[in-house]
PDB file with SEQRES, HELIX, SHEET and CRYST1 records, atoms N, CA, C and O in Angstrom:
SEQRES   1 A   78  UNK UNK UNK UNK UNK UNK UNK UNK UNK UNK UNK UNK UNK          
SEQRES   2 A   78  UNK UNK UNK UNK UNK UNK UNK UNK UNK UNK UNK UNK UNK          
SEQRES   3 A   78  UNK UNK UNK UNK UNK UNK UNK UNK UNK UNK UNK UNK UNK          
SEQRES   4 A   78  UNK UNK UNK UNK UNK UNK UNK UNK UNK UNK UNK UNK UNK          
SEQRES   5 A   78  UNK UNK UNK UNK UNK UNK UNK UNK UNK UNK UNK UNK UNK          
SEQRES   6 A   78  UNK UNK UNK UNK UNK UNK UNK UNK UNK UNK UNK UNK UNK          
HELIX    1 AA1 UNK A   50  UNK A   53  1                                   4    
HELIX    2 AA2 UNK A   63  UNK A   66  1                                   4    
SHEET    1 AA1 4 UNK A   5  UNK A   8  0                                        
SHEET    2 AA1 4 UNK A  23  UNK A  33 -1                                        
SHEET    3 AA1 4 UNK A  13  UNK A  17 -1                                        
SHEET    4 AA1 4 UNK A  67  UNK A  71 -1                                        
SHEET    1 AA2 3 UNK A  23  UNK A  33  0                                        
SHEET    2 AA2 3 UNK A  40  UNK A  47 -1                                        
SHEET    3 AA2 3 UNK A  57  UNK A  59 -1                                        
CRYST1    1.000    1.000    1.000  90.00  90.00  90.00 P 1           1          
ATOM      1  N   UNK A   1     193.029  21.165 222.483  1.00  0.00           N  
ATOM      2  CA  UNK A   1     193.367  22.566 222.341  1.00  0.00           C  
ATOM      3  C   UNK A   1     192.297  23.367 223.041  1.00  0.00           C  
ATOM      4  O   UNK A   1     191.102  23.123 222.877  1.00  0.00           O  
ATOM      5  N   UNK A   2     192.761  24.358 223.848  1.00  0.00           N  
ATOM      6  CA  UNK A   2     191.825  25.217 224.617  1.00  0.00           C  
ATOM      7  C   UNK A   2     191.529  26.497 223.840  1.00  0.00           C  
ATOM      8  O   UNK A   2     192.443  27.174 223.369  1.00  0.00           O  
ATOM      9  N   UNK A   3     190.283  26.809 223.716  1.00  0.00           N  
ATOM     10  CA  UNK A   3     189.824  28.048 222.974  1.00  0.00           C  
ATOM     11  C   UNK A   3     189.577  29.116 224.088  1.00  0.00           C  
ATOM     12  O   UNK A   3     188.831  28.871 225.036  1.00  0.00           O  
ATOM     13  N   UNK A   4     190.187  30.231 223.952  1.00  0.00           N  
ATOM     14  CA  UNK A   4     189.995  31.356 224.878  1.00  0.00           C  
ATOM     15  C   UNK A   4     189.322  32.548 224.087  1.00  0.00           C  
ATOM     16  O   UNK A   4     189.668  32.843 222.943  1.00  0.00           O  
ATOM     17  N   UNK A   5     188.394  33.168 224.746  1.00  0.00           N  
ATOM     18  CA  UNK A   5     187.791  34.334 224.096  1.00  0.00           C  
ATOM     19  C   UNK A   5     188.800  35.559 223.946  1.00  0.00           C  
ATOM     20  O   UNK A   5     189.517  35.883 224.893  1.00  0.00           O  
ATOM     21  N   UNK A   6     188.829  36.189 222.801  1.00  0.00           N  
ATOM     22  CA  UNK A   6     189.646  37.331 222.545  1.00  0.00           C  
ATOM     23  C   UNK A   6     188.768  38.548 222.376  1.00  0.00           C  
ATOM     24  O   UNK A   6     187.792  38.516 221.626  1.00  0.00           O  
ATOM     25  N   UNK A   7     189.105  39.619 223.067  1.00  0.00           N  
ATOM     26  CA  UNK A   7     188.364  40.911 222.953  1.00  0.00           C  
ATOM     27  C   UNK A   7     189.320  41.940 222.352  1.00  0.00           C  
ATOM     28  O   UNK A   7     190.379  42.195 222.926  1.00  0.00           O  
ATOM     29  N   UNK A   8     188.962  42.554 221.173  1.00  0.00           N  
ATOM     30  CA  UNK A   8     189.840  43.556 220.596  1.00  0.00           C  
ATOM     31  C   UNK A   8     190.090  44.697 221.642  1.00  0.00           C  
ATOM     32  O   UNK A   8     189.229  45.018 222.461  1.00  0.00           O  
ATOM     33  N   UNK A   9     191.301  45.276 221.564  1.00  0.00           N  
ATOM     34  CA  UNK A   9     191.696  46.314 222.459  1.00  0.00           C  
ATOM     35  C   UNK A   9     191.453  47.657 221.812  1.00  0.00           C  
ATOM     36  O   UNK A   9     191.602  47.784 220.597  1.00  0.00           O  
ATOM     37  N   UNK A  10     191.085  48.655 222.578  1.00  0.00           N  
ATOM     38  CA  UNK A  10     190.979  49.969 222.107  1.00  0.00           C  
ATOM     39  C   UNK A  10     192.337  50.546 221.896  1.00  0.00           C  
ATOM     40  O   UNK A  10     193.231  50.189 222.662  1.00  0.00           O  
ATOM     41  N   UNK A  11     192.591  51.395 220.946  1.00  0.00           N  
ATOM     42  CA  UNK A  11     193.936  52.053 220.810  1.00  0.00           C  
ATOM     43  C   UNK A  11     194.315  52.849 222.020  1.00  0.00           C  
ATOM     44  O   UNK A  11     193.485  53.494 222.660  1.00  0.00           O  
ATOM     45  N   UNK A  12     195.519  52.794 222.304  1.00  0.00           N  
ATOM     46  CA  UNK A  12     195.992  53.567 223.556  1.00  0.00           C  
ATOM     47  C   UNK A  12     196.534  52.725 224.649  1.00  0.00           C  
ATOM     48  O   UNK A  12     197.183  53.239 225.560  1.00  0.00           O  
ATOM     49  N   UNK A  13     196.277  51.346 224.592  1.00  0.00           N  
ATOM     50  CA  UNK A  13     196.773  50.427 225.582  1.00  0.00           C  
ATOM     51  C   UNK A  13     198.194  50.013 225.194  1.00  0.00           C  
ATOM     52  O   UNK A  13     198.431  49.770 224.010  1.00  0.00           O  
ATOM     53  N   UNK A  14     199.114  49.923 226.083  1.00  0.00           N  
ATOM     54  CA  UNK A  14     200.449  49.564 225.816  1.00  0.00           C  
ATOM     55  C   UNK A  14     200.961  48.592 226.875  1.00  0.00           C  
ATOM     56  O   UNK A  14     200.601  48.696 228.048  1.00  0.00           O  
ATOM     57  N   UNK A  15     201.795  47.655 226.458  1.00  0.00           N  
ATOM     58  CA  UNK A  15     202.528  46.807 227.395  1.00  0.00           C  
ATOM     59  C   UNK A  15     203.917  47.273 227.352  1.00  0.00           C  
ATOM     60  O   UNK A  15     204.529  47.370 226.288  1.00  0.00           O  
ATOM     61  N   UNK A  16     204.472  47.591 228.602  1.00  0.00           N  
ATOM     62  CA  UNK A  16     205.788  48.169 228.732  1.00  0.00           C  
ATOM     63  C   UNK A  16     206.677  47.071 229.383  1.00  0.00           C  
ATOM     64  O   UNK A  16     206.368  46.619 230.486  1.00  0.00           O  
ATOM     65  N   UNK A  17     207.738  46.652 228.735  1.00  0.00           N  
ATOM     66  CA  UNK A  17     208.615  45.641 229.166  1.00  0.00           C  
ATOM     67  C   UNK A  17     209.563  46.207 230.289  1.00  0.00           C  
ATOM     68  O   UNK A  17     209.970  47.366 230.216  1.00  0.00           O  
ATOM     69  N   UNK A  18     209.900  45.400 231.296  1.00  0.00           N  
ATOM     70  CA  UNK A  18     210.892  45.758 232.263  1.00  0.00           C  
ATOM     71  C   UNK A  18     212.163  44.989 231.896  1.00  0.00           C  
ATOM     72  O   UNK A  18     212.005  43.875 231.397  1.00  0.00           O  
ATOM     73  N   UNK A  19     213.356  45.430 232.076  1.00  0.00           N  
ATOM     74  CA  UNK A  19     213.682  46.801 232.421  1.00  0.00           C  
ATOM     75  C   UNK A  19     213.950  47.703 231.274  1.00  0.00           C  
ATOM     76  O   UNK A  19     214.339  48.855 231.465  1.00  0.00           O  
ATOM     77  N   UNK A  20     213.733  47.164 229.959  1.00  0.00           N  
ATOM     78  CA  UNK A  20     214.132  47.935 228.820  1.00  0.00           C  
ATOM     79  C   UNK A  20     213.212  49.067 228.537  1.00  0.00           C  
ATOM     80  O   UNK A  20     213.612  50.001 227.842  1.00  0.00           O  
ATOM     81  N   UNK A  21     211.981  49.050 229.037  1.00  0.00           N  
ATOM     82  CA  UNK A  21     211.011  50.152 228.784  1.00  0.00           C  
ATOM     83  C   UNK A  21     210.550  50.106 227.305  1.00  0.00           C  
ATOM     84  O   UNK A  21     210.126  51.132 226.771  1.00  0.00           O  
ATOM     85  N   UNK A  22     210.622  49.012 226.681  1.00  0.00           N  
ATOM     86  CA  UNK A  22     210.091  48.851 225.262  1.00  0.00           C  
ATOM     87  C   UNK A  22     208.583  48.796 225.326  1.00  0.00           C  
ATOM     88  O   UNK A  22     208.008  48.057 226.126  1.00  0.00           O  
ATOM     89  N   UNK A  23     207.942  49.586 224.472  1.00  0.00           N  
ATOM     90  CA  UNK A  23     206.483  49.688 224.353  1.00  0.00           C  
ATOM     91  C   UNK A  23     205.982  48.696 223.269  1.00  0.00           C  
ATOM     92  O   UNK A  23     206.534  48.642 222.170  1.00  0.00           O  
ATOM     93  N   UNK A  24     204.952  47.932 223.592  1.00  0.00           N  
ATOM     94  CA  UNK A  24     204.252  47.102 222.565  1.00  0.00           C  
ATOM     95  C   UNK A  24     202.741  47.515 222.557  1.00  0.00           C  
ATOM     96  O   UNK A  24     202.100  47.505 223.608  1.00  0.00           O  
ATOM     97  N   UNK A  25     202.225  47.846 221.470  1.00  0.00           N  
ATOM     98  CA  UNK A  25     200.753  48.132 221.434  1.00  0.00           C  
ATOM     99  C   UNK A  25     199.917  46.885 221.678  1.00  0.00           C  
ATOM    100  O   UNK A  25     200.093  45.873 220.999  1.00  0.00           O  
ATOM    101  N   UNK A  26     199.005  46.955 222.649  1.00  0.00           N  
ATOM    102  CA  UNK A  26     198.172  45.858 222.950  1.00  0.00           C  
ATOM    103  C   UNK A  26     196.992  45.841 221.883  1.00  0.00           C  
ATOM    104  O   UNK A  26     196.252  46.811 221.715  1.00  0.00           O  
ATOM    105  N   UNK A  27     196.888  44.671 221.191  1.00  0.00           N  
ATOM    106  CA  UNK A  27     195.957  44.613 220.091  1.00  0.00           C  
ATOM    107  C   UNK A  27     194.692  43.862 220.522  1.00  0.00           C  
ATOM    108  O   UNK A  27     193.665  43.949 219.849  1.00  0.00           O  
ATOM    109  N   UNK A  28     194.752  43.171 221.568  1.00  0.00           N  
ATOM    110  CA  UNK A  28     193.598  42.412 222.055  1.00  0.00           C  
ATOM    111  C   UNK A  28     193.768  42.033 223.542  1.00  0.00           C  
ATOM    112  O   UNK A  28     194.831  42.212 224.135  1.00  0.00           O  
ATOM    113  N   UNK A  29     192.683  41.507 224.108  1.00  0.00           N  
ATOM    114  CA  UNK A  29     192.729  40.994 225.505  1.00  0.00           C  
ATOM    115  C   UNK A  29     192.253  39.536 225.363  1.00  0.00           C  
ATOM    116  O   UNK A  29     191.234  39.248 224.737  1.00  0.00           O  
ATOM    117  N   UNK A  30     193.053  38.614 225.986  1.00  0.00           N  
ATOM    118  CA  UNK A  30     192.498  37.286 226.108  1.00  0.00           C  
ATOM    119  C   UNK A  30     191.794  37.157 227.457  1.00  0.00           C  
ATOM    120  O   UNK A  30     192.380  37.485 228.489  1.00  0.00           O  
ATOM    121  N   UNK A  31     190.588  36.699 227.463  1.00  0.00           N  
ATOM    122  CA  UNK A  31     189.787  36.455 228.628  1.00  0.00           C  
ATOM    123  C   UNK A  31     190.092  35.062 229.175  1.00  0.00           C  
ATOM    124  O   UNK A  31     189.769  34.072 228.519  1.00  0.00           O  
ATOM    125  N   UNK A  32     190.668  34.960 230.286  1.00  0.00           N  
ATOM    126  CA  UNK A  32     191.053  33.666 230.817  1.00  0.00           C  
ATOM    127  C   UNK A  32     190.478  33.377 232.137  1.00  0.00           C  
ATOM    128  O   UNK A  32     190.672  34.152 233.073  1.00  0.00           O  
ATOM    129  N   UNK A  33     189.757  32.268 232.272  1.00  0.00           N  
ATOM    130  CA  UNK A  33     189.103  31.891 233.531  1.00  0.00           C  
ATOM    131  C   UNK A  33     190.133  31.186 234.407  1.00  0.00           C  
ATOM    132  O   UNK A  33     190.951  30.387 233.952  1.00  0.00           O  
ATOM    133  N   UNK A  34     190.045  31.530 235.692  1.00  0.00           N  
ATOM    134  CA  UNK A  34     190.869  30.935 236.697  1.00  0.00           C  
ATOM    135  C   UNK A  34     190.506  29.445 236.939  1.00  0.00           C  
ATOM    136  O   UNK A  34     189.334  29.067 236.940  1.00  0.00           O  
ATOM    137  N   UNK A  35     191.566  28.611 237.144  1.00  0.00           N  
ATOM    138  CA  UNK A  35     191.272  27.202 237.294  1.00  0.00           C  
ATOM    139  C   UNK A  35     190.587  26.937 238.623  1.00  0.00           C  
ATOM    140  O   UNK A  35     189.700  26.086 238.693  1.00  0.00           O  
ATOM    141  N   UNK A  36     190.960  27.618 239.639  1.00  0.00           N  
ATOM    142  CA  UNK A  36     190.392  27.387 240.981  1.00  0.00           C  
ATOM    143  C   UNK A  36     189.319  28.278 241.485  1.00  0.00           C  
ATOM    144  O   UNK A  36     188.619  27.957 242.444  1.00  0.00           O  
ATOM    145  N   UNK A  37     189.185  29.418 240.829  1.00  0.00           N  
ATOM    146  CA  UNK A  37     188.162  30.367 241.310  1.00  0.00           C  
ATOM    147  C   UNK A  37     187.206  30.756 240.173  1.00  0.00           C  
ATOM    148  O   UNK A  37     187.527  30.598 238.996  1.00  0.00           O  
ATOM    149  N   UNK A  38     186.149  31.214 240.510  1.00  0.00           N  
ATOM    150  CA  UNK A  38     185.201  31.656 239.402  1.00  0.00           C  
ATOM    151  C   UNK A  38     185.338  33.076 239.064  1.00  0.00           C  
ATOM    152  O   UNK A  38     184.431  33.889 239.244  1.00  0.00           O  
ATOM    153  N   UNK A  39     186.523  33.369 238.556  1.00  0.00           N  
ATOM    154  CA  UNK A  39     186.860  34.776 238.174  1.00  0.00           C  
ATOM    155  C   UNK A  39     187.646  34.693 236.844  1.00  0.00           C  
ATOM    156  O   UNK A  39     188.179  33.647 236.475  1.00  0.00           O  
ATOM    157  N   UNK A  40     187.689  35.828 236.155  1.00  0.00           N  
ATOM    158  CA  UNK A  40     188.347  35.972 234.907  1.00  0.00           C  
ATOM    159  C   UNK A  40     189.489  36.986 234.985  1.00  0.00           C  
ATOM    160  O   UNK A  40     189.448  37.922 235.784  1.00  0.00           O  
ATOM    161  N   UNK A  41     190.472  36.794 234.174  1.00  0.00           N  
ATOM    162  CA  UNK A  41     191.524  37.771 234.028  1.00  0.00           C  
ATOM    163  C   UNK A  41     191.657  38.174 232.606  1.00  0.00           C  
ATOM    164  O   UNK A  41     191.311  37.416 231.699  1.00  0.00           O  
ATOM    165  N   UNK A  42     192.200  39.471 232.377  1.00  0.00           N  
ATOM    166  CA  UNK A  42     192.412  39.913 231.062  1.00  0.00           C  
ATOM    167  C   UNK A  42     193.901  39.900 230.805  1.00  0.00           C  
ATOM    168  O   UNK A  42     194.669  40.596 231.468  1.00  0.00           O  
ATOM    169  N   UNK A  43     194.300  39.090 229.821  1.00  0.00           N  
ATOM    170  CA  UNK A  43     195.753  38.929 229.530  1.00  0.00           C  
ATOM    171  C   UNK A  43     196.007  39.773 228.285  1.00  0.00           C  
ATOM    172  O   UNK A  43     195.236  39.657 227.332  1.00  0.00           O  
ATOM    173  N   UNK A  44     196.994  40.580 228.234  1.00  0.00           N  
ATOM    174  CA  UNK A  44     197.265  41.411 227.062  1.00  0.00           C  
ATOM    175  C   UNK A  44     197.901  40.549 225.904  1.00  0.00           C  
ATOM    176  O   UNK A  44     198.730  39.662 226.110  1.00  0.00           O  
ATOM    177  N   UNK A  45     197.438  40.896 224.709  1.00  0.00           N  
ATOM    178  CA  UNK A  45     197.948  40.212 223.498  1.00  0.00           C  
ATOM    179  C   UNK A  45     198.610  41.300 222.693  1.00  0.00           C  
ATOM    180  O   UNK A  45     197.968  42.301 222.376  1.00  0.00           O  
ATOM    181  N   UNK A  46     199.918  41.133 222.338  1.00  0.00           N  
ATOM    182  CA  UNK A  46     200.675  42.254 221.671  1.00  0.00           C  
ATOM    183  C   UNK A  46     201.654  41.647 220.745  1.00  0.00           C  
ATOM    184  O   UNK A  46     202.079  40.504 220.916  1.00  0.00           O  
ATOM    185  N   UNK A  47     202.007  42.400 219.778  1.00  0.00           N  
ATOM    186  CA  UNK A  47     203.117  41.940 218.862  1.00  0.00           C  
ATOM    187  C   UNK A  47     204.411  42.184 219.542  1.00  0.00           C  
ATOM    188  O   UNK A  47     204.576  43.215 220.194  1.00  0.00           O  
ATOM    189  N   UNK A  48     205.371  41.252 219.418  1.00  0.00           N  
ATOM    190  CA  UNK A  48     206.629  41.391 220.032  1.00  0.00           C  
ATOM    191  C   UNK A  48     207.593  42.116 219.098  1.00  0.00           C  
ATOM    192  O   UNK A  48     207.313  42.263 217.908  1.00  0.00           O  
ATOM    193  N   UNK A  49     208.692  42.556 219.614  1.00  0.00           N  
ATOM    194  CA  UNK A  49     209.661  43.339 218.800  1.00  0.00           C  
ATOM    195  C   UNK A  49     210.313  42.331 217.859  1.00  0.00           C  
ATOM    196  O   UNK A  49     210.773  41.284 218.315  1.00  0.00           O  
ATOM    197  N   UNK A  50     210.366  42.620 216.538  1.00  0.00           N  
ATOM    198  CA  UNK A  50     210.938  41.754 215.575  1.00  0.00           C  
ATOM    199  C   UNK A  50     212.286  41.190 215.833  1.00  0.00           C  
ATOM    200  O   UNK A  50     212.563  40.022 215.558  1.00  0.00           O  
ATOM    201  N   UNK A  51     213.159  42.064 216.386  1.00  0.00           N  
ATOM    202  CA  UNK A  51     214.585  41.616 216.681  1.00  0.00           C  
ATOM    203  C   UNK A  51     214.625  40.690 217.760  1.00  0.00           C  
ATOM    204  O   UNK A  51     215.628  39.983 217.857  1.00  0.00           O  
ATOM    205  N   UNK A  52     213.665  40.570 218.624  1.00  0.00           N  
ATOM    206  CA  UNK A  52     213.685  39.672 219.742  1.00  0.00           C  
ATOM    207  C   UNK A  52     212.870  38.406 219.521  1.00  0.00           C  
ATOM    208  O   UNK A  52     213.307  37.322 219.909  1.00  0.00           O  
ATOM    209  N   UNK A  53     211.752  38.514 218.936  1.00  0.00           N  
ATOM    210  CA  UNK A  53     210.831  37.350 218.870  1.00  0.00           C  
ATOM    211  C   UNK A  53     210.325  36.988 217.415  1.00  0.00           C  
ATOM    212  O   UNK A  53     209.372  36.228 217.244  1.00  0.00           O  
ATOM    213  N   UNK A  54     210.995  37.558 216.419  1.00  0.00           N  
ATOM    214  CA  UNK A  54     210.663  37.175 215.040  1.00  0.00           C  
ATOM    215  C   UNK A  54     209.181  37.485 214.719  1.00  0.00           C  
ATOM    216  O   UNK A  54     208.506  36.673 214.087  1.00  0.00           O  
ATOM    217  N   UNK A  55     208.710  38.583 215.127  1.00  0.00           N  
ATOM    218  CA  UNK A  55     207.363  38.994 214.761  1.00  0.00           C  
ATOM    219  C   UNK A  55     206.162  38.177 215.329  1.00  0.00           C  
ATOM    220  O   UNK A  55     205.027  38.289 214.866  1.00  0.00           O  
ATOM    221  N   UNK A  56     206.473  37.382 216.321  1.00  0.00           N  
ATOM    222  CA  UNK A  56     205.369  36.608 216.944  1.00  0.00           C  
ATOM    223  C   UNK A  56     204.442  37.541 217.681  1.00  0.00           C  
ATOM    224  O   UNK A  56     204.813  38.635 218.106  1.00  0.00           O  
ATOM    225  N   UNK A  57     203.170  37.045 217.819  1.00  0.00           N  
ATOM    226  CA  UNK A  57     202.196  37.724 218.643  1.00  0.00           C  
ATOM    227  C   UNK A  57     202.013  36.882 219.867  1.00  0.00           C  
ATOM    228  O   UNK A  57     201.856  35.668 219.740  1.00  0.00           O  
ATOM    229  N   UNK A  58     202.023  37.456 221.056  1.00  0.00           N  
ATOM    230  CA  UNK A  58     201.948  36.611 222.192  1.00  0.00           C  
ATOM    231  C   UNK A  58     200.849  37.125 223.192  1.00  0.00           C  
ATOM    232  O   UNK A  58     200.535  38.313 223.250  1.00  0.00           O  
ATOM    233  N   UNK A  59     200.321  36.202 223.929  1.00  0.00           N  
ATOM    234  CA  UNK A  59     199.520  36.522 225.136  1.00  0.00           C  
ATOM    235  C   UNK A  59     200.397  36.065 226.298  1.00  0.00           C  
ATOM    236  O   UNK A  59     200.600  34.874 226.533  1.00  0.00           O  
ATOM    237  N   UNK A  60     200.897  37.052 227.001  1.00  0.00           N  
ATOM    238  CA  UNK A  60     201.863  36.789 228.119  1.00  0.00           C  
ATOM    239  C   UNK A  60     201.181  36.565 229.419  1.00  0.00           C  
ATOM    240  O   UNK A  60     200.728  37.524 230.044  1.00  0.00           O  
ATOM    241  N   UNK A  61     201.085  35.343 229.860  1.00  0.00           N  
ATOM    242  CA  UNK A  61     200.335  35.059 231.040  1.00  0.00           C  
ATOM    243  C   UNK A  61     201.028  35.461 232.372  1.00  0.00           C  
ATOM    244  O   UNK A  61     200.404  35.544 233.430  1.00  0.00           O  
ATOM    245  N   UNK A  62     202.371  35.706 232.249  1.00  0.00           N  
ATOM    246  CA  UNK A  62     203.181  36.155 233.386  1.00  0.00           C  
ATOM    247  C   UNK A  62     203.619  37.618 233.122  1.00  0.00           C  
ATOM    248  O   UNK A  62     204.726  38.028 233.473  1.00  0.00           O  
ATOM    249  N   UNK A  63     202.727  38.364 232.506  1.00  0.00           N  
ATOM    250  CA  UNK A  63     203.151  39.721 232.053  1.00  0.00           C  
ATOM    251  C   UNK A  63     203.476  40.634 233.218  1.00  0.00           C  
ATOM    252  O   UNK A  63     204.303  41.533 233.068  1.00  0.00           O  
ATOM    253  N   UNK A  64     202.856  40.439 234.375  1.00  0.00           N  
ATOM    254  CA  UNK A  64     203.268  41.300 235.492  1.00  0.00           C  
ATOM    255  C   UNK A  64     204.649  41.043 236.011  1.00  0.00           C  
ATOM    256  O   UNK A  64     205.237  41.895 236.677  1.00  0.00           O  
ATOM    257  N   UNK A  65     205.188  39.853 235.707  1.00  0.00           N  
ATOM    258  CA  UNK A  65     206.611  39.578 236.106  1.00  0.00           C  
ATOM    259  C   UNK A  65     207.545  40.250 235.134  1.00  0.00           C  
ATOM    260  O   UNK A  65     208.665  40.596 235.508  1.00  0.00           O  
ATOM    261  N   UNK A  66     207.126  40.448 233.898  1.00  0.00           N  
ATOM    262  CA  UNK A  66     208.022  40.960 232.855  1.00  0.00           C  
ATOM    263  C   UNK A  66     207.741  42.476 232.475  1.00  0.00           C  
ATOM    264  O   UNK A  66     208.495  43.046 231.688  1.00  0.00           O  
ATOM    265  N   UNK A  67     206.690  43.101 233.019  1.00  0.00           N  
ATOM    266  CA  UNK A  67     206.397  44.374 232.588  1.00  0.00           C  
ATOM    267  C   UNK A  67     205.030  44.840 233.174  1.00  0.00           C  
ATOM    268  O   UNK A  67     204.533  44.257 234.138  1.00  0.00           O  
ATOM    269  N   UNK A  68     204.445  45.886 232.579  1.00  0.00           N  
ATOM    270  CA  UNK A  68     203.236  46.388 233.055  1.00  0.00           C  
ATOM    271  C   UNK A  68     202.391  47.004 231.990  1.00  0.00           C  
ATOM    272  O   UNK A  68     202.935  47.343 230.939  1.00  0.00           O  
ATOM    273  N   UNK A  69     201.123  47.179 232.165  1.00  0.00           N  
ATOM    274  CA  UNK A  69     200.180  47.718 231.131  1.00  0.00           C  
ATOM    275  C   UNK A  69     199.898  49.090 231.494  1.00  0.00           C  
ATOM    276  O   UNK A  69     199.766  49.385 232.682  1.00  0.00           O  
ATOM    277  N   UNK A  70     199.781  50.059 230.467  1.00  0.00           N  
ATOM    278  CA  UNK A  70     199.442  51.381 230.764  1.00  0.00           C  
ATOM    279  C   UNK A  70     198.365  51.770 229.712  1.00  0.00           C  
ATOM    280  O   UNK A  70     198.219  51.093 228.694  1.00  0.00           O  
ATOM    281  N   UNK A  71     197.665  52.799 229.956  1.00  0.00           N  
ATOM    282  CA  UNK A  71     196.721  53.407 228.967  1.00  0.00           C  
ATOM    283  C   UNK A  71     197.246  54.843 228.704  1.00  0.00           C  
ATOM    284  O   UNK A  71     197.176  55.710 229.575  1.00  0.00           O  
ATOM    285  N   UNK A  72     197.788  55.072 227.442  1.00  0.00           N  
ATOM    286  CA  UNK A  72     198.325  56.396 227.129  1.00  0.00           C  
ATOM    287  C   UNK A  72     197.991  56.599 225.602  1.00  0.00           C  
ATOM    288  O   UNK A  72     198.763  56.203 224.730  1.00  0.00           O  
ATOM    289  N   UNK A  73     196.855  57.209 225.336  1.00  0.00           N  
ATOM    290  CA  UNK A  73     196.452  57.365 223.893  1.00  0.00           C  
ATOM    291  C   UNK A  73     197.368  58.371 223.129  1.00  0.00           C  
ATOM    292  O   UNK A  73     197.435  58.327 221.901  1.00  0.00           O  
ATOM    293  N   UNK A  74     198.056  59.255 223.846  1.00  0.00           N  
ATOM    294  CA  UNK A  74     198.891  60.237 223.317  1.00  0.00           C  
ATOM    295  C   UNK A  74     200.292  59.699 222.850  1.00  0.00           C  
ATOM    296  O   UNK A  74     201.014  60.345 222.091  1.00  0.00           O  
ATOM    297  N   UNK A  75     200.621  58.470 223.359  1.00  0.00           N  
ATOM    298  CA  UNK A  75     201.923  57.930 223.014  1.00  0.00           C  
ATOM    299  C   UNK A  75     201.969  57.337 221.692  1.00  0.00           C  
ATOM    300  O   UNK A  75     200.993  56.672 221.343  1.00  0.00           O  
ATOM    301  N   UNK A  76     203.030  57.483 220.838  1.00  0.00           N  
ATOM    302  CA  UNK A  76     203.161  56.828 219.583  1.00  0.00           C  
ATOM    303  C   UNK A  76     204.527  56.104 219.590  1.00  0.00           C  
ATOM    304  O   UNK A  76     205.548  56.668 219.983  1.00  0.00           O  
ATOM    305  N   UNK A  77     204.503  54.850 219.144  1.00  0.00           N  
ATOM    306  CA  UNK A  77     205.642  54.016 219.215  1.00  0.00           C  
ATOM    307  C   UNK A  77     206.682  54.620 218.323  1.00  0.00           C  
ATOM    308  O   UNK A  77     206.366  55.208 217.288  1.00  0.00           O  
ATOM    309  N   UNK A  78     207.948  54.473 218.727  1.00  0.00           N  
ATOM    310  CA  UNK A  78     209.049  55.009 217.959  1.00  0.00           C  
ATOM    311  C   UNK A  78     209.585  53.967 217.032  1.00  0.00           C  
ATOM    312  O   UNK A  78     210.530  54.230 216.288  1.00  0.00           O  
TER     313      UNK A  78                                                      
END                                                                             
């Protein structure tokens, strides 16, 4: 089992799914080291929508393929 460092996220960070535009609050960042380079990536960790993923919390390693991350502290989830 691989242990990855988790950094709590400040409020206001959101993951927005494509193409539905569903907003998920990012609750943490997983710090992941590249296998081939000496660099790190921040992977968003967010709760999924209950009707889609049964309340699972996920770190989406391909999140750029499925959506994007924004910082908007004024947005409130509906």
